[in-house]
N, C-alpha and C positions, 0 to 999 in steps of 0.2 A: 635528126630533127627528131620534137616530141609527140607522143601524143599519148591519148588516156587506156588505160589501162583494165578494163572494164569488166566487172562481177557482176553485174545487176544492172537491167533498163528495165525498169515500172510502171505506169501508168495509176498516178493515184487520183483520182477527185479532177478527172481533167490537166493535169500536170502529171511531164515527162519527168519520173523520179531516175538518176544514175548514181550507181554505187561503183565508186571508180577512184583510181589513183595520175597523177601522172607521172608517167618511163621516167623525167629528168631531176625529180626528183630519193633522195636515198639516207631513208627503208624510205620506201616506198609507204603513203599513208592516205589508207585509204578512209573515203570520208561519200555519205550518203546525201547529191544537191538537188534541185532543182536544175535540170539545165532550157532555161528563159527559150532559147532561137529555137529545140525543139517543142518545145509548150504552147508558144507560134503556131506552130506547123498544126501540133494538132486540133487546133482552135478554131484556126480561121482554114483549112486544105481536107482534115479529115486522119486518120487509122492511117487509109494504105499510101497519100505523101507523106506521111512522118517512117511508112517500113521501108517504105522508097531512099529520106530522107539515109533515114539513119543506117543502109545495107552500104548506099552516096561513101559513107562516113571509113567505114570498114572497107570500103574498094578501094579508096585514099589512103589507110593507111592511118588517119587519124581516130580509129577506132581498133583496138582489137586486145583477142582474149576471148575468154569467156563460149558457155560454152550454150547457145539460142539459135530462132529465128532465124538471124543476122546472118551470127560463125555456117551456116549450113546453108542459108540461098548465095551466101557471098561462096562454097566449095562447090554449087551447080552455077553459081555467075562464070565464076571461071574454068571451067570443061564445058559451056554453052562453047557452037562454032562460031555464035555469030559473035562474040567477046573477043577475039580476037580482033576488030576493026576497032575498039574501043582501048582493048591493054595498056597499056601505056610504059609497061615494066620492057617489054621486050623491043622498043621499034630503036632506031637512030635516027640520030640529031633530026636530020633531015623531015620525019618523019614523023616525029611529037607532035610539035605546032598543029600539024593535020590533022594529028591525032585528041587533042585540046580542045581541036575546031567542031569535031564528030563528039564530042563527049556532051559537051551544051546543047544539044537537040533533042527532041524530045524524044526521038530514035530510042536514046542511049535507057531515059527515066523510066519508058516501054519494059524496055531491056531488063533493069534493079526489076522491077514490077510483074516480067515471068516468071525474073530467080523464086523473085521470094517465094512466086504460087507453084514452083513448080517444086517434085517433093523429089526427094534423092531418090537413083534406082537400086532395088531389094540386094542387083548381084552384089556379094563384098568380098573381099581379095585378100588373102596373105600371103606373107616373104616366107617362105621356106630352104632348108639346105641339110643334106644330109650331114650327121656328125655321130659316125660311128655304125654303131649298127641303130643307131635311131634319127631322130625327126627333129631338125631346132626352130626355132621361130624367130623372127624379128620384135621382140615384146616396143620395141621405146626404138626413139632413133633423135638423133643431136646433129646438126650439122655437120660433126666430122666422124660421128660415130653409132655402131647400131651391137644392140645389143640384143642379144640374147638370151633363149628360154625351152625347156624341154617342153614346156605342159604346152599345148594349144591355145587352151582358156583365154591362156596371157598373150596368144599376140595380138601385134593390132594389127586395126582391119580397115582397109580401105576400100572404101563407095569405090573407085576407079579401078579398074583399071590401067591408065591411065599413072596414074601416081604412086603405082607401085613400077610400072617400068620406068617413073623415074629417078625412083628411089636407085634402083638395078645401077644406069647411068649411074651416079654421083659416085659409085665405090666399085677400086678396081678387083679382079678379080674371081666377077659375078660367077661364070659361066655353069660352076654346079649350082643356083641360087633359083629356084623354080614359085614365078608367082601361083598358085592352088587358086580357082572357086570353094566357096563356104557359102555351104547353108543357112 
């Protein structure tokens, strides 16, 4: 399934301007373009409705990447307890249709709006392990590998403890790994 790789989303002169590329065209050719459907939402329903719609596209997987208020809101959303009722990634096929019905209700849009207006927690976590007489810290993760650094300043920071715990569950022999809270 294709999606847009987002570099930026901006509003200029009442229009939604995207800097993006399609993931299914290689090499990626990033271009700046106006998104008419999002511009229409902005002009007819306002900024809050636009933010909810863009967050919904990130949550659906149609928009990916970038470091913006929508990716931060997506992180908050996925860690909200209420989101479990709407998460389409985890159900059995029997539950999928019911979840899709719930996602079309105003309650789901309200949850997206709440996520947009909620700041990530201030607590931060890193993963470490003993390395001889020193300590090594995870600095980068891929789907199959963890890359380590001996410098704590290079450590990958997790905003939620459960995200760090999920990393531990993906690897074998993690009994010497520690999750540390950092200031």
